[in-house]
C-alpha positions in Angstrom: 14.6 15.4 -16.4 11.3 16.4 -17.8 10.0 13.0 -17.4 11.1 12.7 -14.0 9.2 15.9 -13.3 5.9 14.5 -15.0 6.3 11.6 -12.8 6.6 13.4 -9.8 3.8 15.6 -10.4 1.7 12.2 -11.4 2.5 10.8 -8.0 1.6 14.1 -6.1 -1.9 14.2 -8.0 -3.1 10.7 -7.5 -4.2 11.1 -3.7 -6.4 13.9 -4.9 -8.1 12.1 -8.0 -10.5 10.1 -5.5 -12.0 13.4 -4.6 -11.9 15.5 -7.7 -11.3 13.2 -10.5 -8.6 13.8 -13.2 -9.3 17.2 -13.1 -7.8 20.5 -13.3 -8.4 21.1 -9.6 -6.5 17.6 -8.7 -3.7 19.0 -10.9 -3.3 21.9 -9.3 -3.5 20.6 -5.8 -0.7 17.9 -6.8 1.6 20.7 -8.1 0.9 22.7 -5.0 2.0 19.8 -2.8 5.3 19.6 -4.5 5.8 23.3 -4.8 5.4 23.1 -8.5 4.3 26.4 -10.2 1.0 26.2 -12.1 2.9 27.5 -15.2 5.6 24.5 -14.8 2.3 22.1 -14.3 0.9 23.3 -17.4 3.7 23.2 -19.6 4.9 19.6 -18.4 1.2 18.2 -19.1 -0.5 20.5 -21.5 -2.9 17.8 -21.9 -4.2 17.9 -18.4 -5.8 15.0 -16.8 -6.0 13.0 -19.9 -2.5 13.3 -20.3 -1.6 12.3 -16.8 -4.1 9.0 -17.1 -2.0 7.9 -20.0 1.4 8.6 -18.1 -0.1 6.7 -15.3 -1.2 3.7 -17.3 2.2 3.6 -19.3 4.0 3.6 -15.9 1.9 0.6 -14.8 2.6 -1.2 -17.8 6.4 -0.8 -17.6 6.2 -2.0 -14.3 4.2 -5.0 -15.1 6.8 -5.8 -17.9 9.6 -5.3 -15.2 8.1 -7.6 -12.6 7.2 -10.3 -15.4 10.8 -10.2 -16.5 11.9 -11.1 -13.1 9.8 -14.2 -12.8 10.8 -17.6 -13.8 8.1 -18.4 -16.4 9.8 -21.0 -18.7 7.7 -23.9 -17.2 4.4 -21.9 -17.4 2.1 -22.3 -20.3 1.6 -19.2 -22.2 -2.0 -18.9 -21.0 -0.9 -19.2 -17.3 1.6 -16.5 -18.0 -1.1 -14.3 -19.4 -3.3 -14.8 -16.4 -0.3 -14.1 -14.2 0.4 -10.8 -16.2 -3.3 -9.5 -15.9 -3.1 -10.2 -12.3 0.3 -8.3 -11.9 -1.3 -5.3 -14.0 -4.3 -5.0 -11.7 -2.4 -5.6 -8.3 -0.2 -2.6 -9.3 -3.3 -0.4 -9.2 -4.7 -1.8 -5.9 -3.5 1.1 -3.8 -5.1 3.4 -6.5 -8.2 1.8 -7.3 -10.5 4.7 -7.1 -8.1 6.6 -9.3 -8.3 3.8 -11.9 -12.1 3.9 -11.7 -12.2 7.6 -12.4 -9.7 7.1 -15.2 -12.0 4.3 -16.9 -14.9 6.6 -16.6 -12.9 9.7 -18.1 -11.7 7.4 -21.0 -15.3 6.1 -21.8 -16.2 9.7 -22.5 -16.5 9.9 -26.3 -14.0 12.6 -26.8 -11.5 10.4 -25.0 -12.2 7.0 -26.7 -9.3 7.0 -29.3 -6.8 7.5 -26.2 -8.3 4.8 -24.2 -8.4 2.4 -27.2 -4.4 3.3 -27.8 -3.8 2.5 -23.9 -5.6 -0.6 -24.0 -3.8 -1.9 -27.2 -0.5 -0.9 -25.5 -1.3 -2.8 -22.5 -2.2 -6.1 -24.2 0.7 -5.8 -26.5 3.1 -5.3 -23.7 1.4 -8.6 -22.2 1.7 -10.7 -25.1 5.4 -9.5 -25.7 6.2 -10.1 -22.2 4.9 -13.6 -22.0 7.1 -14.4 -25.2 4.7 -14.4 -27.9 6.3 -13.8 -31.4 3.3 -14.1 -33.8 3.9 -12.0 -37.0 0.8 -13.2 -38.8 -3.0 -12.6 -38.5 -2.5 -14.2 -35.1 -0.7 -11.0 -34.2 -4.0 -9.0 -34.2 -6.6 -11.7 -33.2 -4.5 -12.6 -30.2 -4.5 -8.8 -28.9 -8.2 -8.8 -29.9 -9.1 -11.4 -27.7 -7.2 -10.5 -24.9 -8.4 -6.9 -24.8 -11.9 -8.4 -24.3 -10.6 -10.4 -21.3 -8.7 -7.5 -20.0 -11.5 -5.0 -20.2 -13.9 -7.3 -18.6 -11.4 -8.2 -15.9 -10.8 -4.5 -15.0 -14.6 -3.9 -14.7 -15.0 -7.0 -12.5 -11.9 -6.1 -10.3 -13.2 -2.5 -9.8 -16.4 -3.8 -8.4 -14.8 -6.8 -6.5 -14.9 -6.5 -2.6 -13.6 -10.1 -1.9 -10.6 -10.8 0.2 -7.4 -10.2 -1.9 -9.6 -10.0 -4.8 -10.0 -13.7 -5.0 -13.2 -13.2 -7.0 -11.4 -11.4 -9.8 -8.7 -14.2 -10.1 -11.3 -16.6 -10.4 -13.1 -14.5 -13.0 -9.9 -14.2 -15.0 -9.6 -18.0 -15.1 -13.1 -18.2 -16.3 -12.8 -15.6 -19.2 -9.3 -17.1 -20.3 -11.2 -20.6 -20.3 -14.0 -19.0 -22.3 -11.5 -17.7 -24.9 -10.1 -21.3 -25.6 -13.4 -22.4 -26.6 -13.9 -19.7 -29.2 -11.4 -21.3 -31.9 -13.1 -24.7 -31.4 -16.3 -23.4 -32.4 -15.1 -21.8 -35.4 -13.2 -24.9 -36.6 -16.7 -27.0 -36.1 -18.3 -24.3 -38.3 -15.7 -24.3 -41.0 -16.3 -28.3 -41.2 -18.7 -29.4 -44.1 -21.8 -30.9 -42.4 -22.3 -34.5 -42.3 -24.8 -35.8 -40.0 -23.4 -39.5 -40.4 -20.1 -38.8 -39.6 -18.5 -38.0 -36.1 -15.8 -35.2 -37.0 -12.5 -35.3 -34.9 -12.1 -32.8 -32.2 -10.2 -29.8 -32.9 -7.7 -28.3 -30.7 -7.5 -24.7 -29.6 -4.2 -22.9 -30.0 -2.5 -22.4 -26.8 -2.5 -19.3 -25.1 
């Protein structure tokens, strides 16, 4: 029941965020719209706007997982499913782009960086798990670190993208994934002993 009320408050606050940010003013306006007392609002989200940003991010992660589970991804390569997952995650915020932009700026404040890092980890972890990754060794962390870089750069590009249906963003994601695929190849070459008279065999990057 409490979680339902928190989500109801979130959806009521979102239309005010483009104008007043994730502020106390937006929270009060949203509470007023649904006839919720200020005391109840404060009890539901004692962390204020930051707590609502976290609730919003988590809700979009959960919806992304739900939509991915409805897709037939068995014939898709892991890297293609990851690209698809990022696209779904961004499209979920398409109608609330200014609220997302305000949220990114809010999380970039020094006092909110830890929360932002936690939310980023939750998103990339949700993507990897949703596409069927079962790594338990050091790849578990390296994969999430690489995807975090791709995801953050994709969000920032998407926030500035004015192309029809965000076509430039989808092309950008494809390029970033391709760039990541080149990294293991470079590392493998650096680890091999240098021999100018021998052509080393080509290394293969692990599939994303």
